[in-house]
C-alpha positions in Angstrom: 10.4 -34.2 1.6 13.0 -31.4 1.6 12.0 -28.6 3.9 15.3 -26.7 3.7 15.2 -23.4 1.7 17.5 -23.0 -1.2 20.9 -21.6 0.1 21.5 -18.0 -0.8 18.0 -17.4 -1.9 17.6 -14.0 -0.1 20.5 -12.7 -2.2 19.1 -14.3 -5.3 15.8 -12.6 -4.8 17.4 -9.2 -4.1 19.4 -9.5 -7.3 16.2 -10.3 -9.3 14.5 -7.3 -7.7 17.4 -5.0 -8.4 17.4 -6.2 -12.1 13.7 -5.4 -12.3 14.1 -1.9 -10.8 17.0 -1.1 -13.2 15.1 -2.4 -16.3 17.4 -5.4 -16.9 14.6 -7.5 -18.4 16.9 -10.0 -20.1 18.8 -10.7 -16.9 15.5 -11.5 -15.2 13.9 -13.6 -18.0 17.2 -15.6 -18.5 16.5 -17.0 -15.1 13.0 -18.2 -15.9 12.2 -21.9 -16.0 10.6 -23.1 -19.3 7.0 -22.5 -18.1 7.8 -18.9 -17.1 9.6 -18.3 -20.4 6.5 -19.5 -22.2 4.2 -17.4 -20.1 6.0 -14.1 -19.6 8.0 -12.3 -22.3 10.5 -9.5 -21.7 8.0 -7.0 -23.2 5.2 -8.2 -20.9 7.6 -8.0 -17.8 8.7 -4.5 -18.8 5.0 -3.4 -19.2 4.0 -4.9 -15.9 6.8 -3.1 -14.1 6.0 0.2 -15.9 2.4 -0.1 -14.7 3.5 -0.5 -11.1 5.9 2.5 -11.4 3.2 4.5 -13.1 0.9 3.9 -10.2 3.3 4.2 -7.3 6.4 6.1 -8.5 10.1 5.1 -8.5 11.5 2.1 -6.7 13.1 3.2 -3.4 14.3 0.0 -1.8 13.6 -3.5 -0.5 13.3 -5.1 2.9 14.3 -8.5 4.4 12.4 -11.4 2.7 10.3 -14.0 4.4 11.5 -17.4 3.0 9.5 -20.6 3.0 9.8 -24.0 1.3 6.8 -25.5 -0.4 7.3 -28.8 -2.1 10.2 -28.4 -4.6 10.1 -24.6 -4.5 11.7 -22.0 -2.2 9.4 -18.9 -2.0 10.6 -15.4 -1.1 8.3 -12.6 -0.1 10.3 -9.4 -0.2 8.9 -6.0 0.9 9.3 -3.3 -1.8 9.1 0.4 -1.2 8.1 2.8 -4.0 7.5 6.5 -3.7 3.8 6.2 -3.2 3.1 2.6 -2.4 4.3 -0.6 -0.8 4.4 -4.0 -2.5 5.7 -7.5 -2.0 7.8 -9.3 -4.6 6.9 -13.0 -4.4 9.4 -15.1 -6.3 9.4 -18.8 -6.4 12.8 -20.5 -7.1 13.4 -24.1 -8.2 16.4 -25.9 -6.7 18.4 -25.2 -9.9 17.9 -21.5 -9.1 15.5 -20.9 -12.0 12.5 -18.7 -11.4 9.2 -20.7 -11.3 7.0 -17.8 -10.3 7.2 -14.0 -10.1 4.5 -11.8 -8.7 4.4 -8.2 -7.5 1.6 -7.8 -5.0 0.2 -4.7 -3.3 1.1 -4.9 0.4 -2.0 -4.9 2.5 -2.0 -2.6 5.5 -4.0 -3.6 8.6 
């Protein structure tokens, strides 16, 4: 079993997040694998991001991702800072660099 994360995945995740923050929905969805394409349209992606921005204000920046390998996926968990809230962007990438999963999660504070 391959346990090595996808090379360059931190930069890939940052690029996806920057595209989200700048409203480049097509650039994000073009990277989706077939299952993601079937399950999340550009309009739904835009609506989800708008909801997050509506709740927490404008995107301010991102931190260093935690990177793990699970089966045939490399998963990045990247801290996001918005004006009034912190989130984690969890993006799962296949070895062909397509996106197999994309979640924006509220960051839990302890």
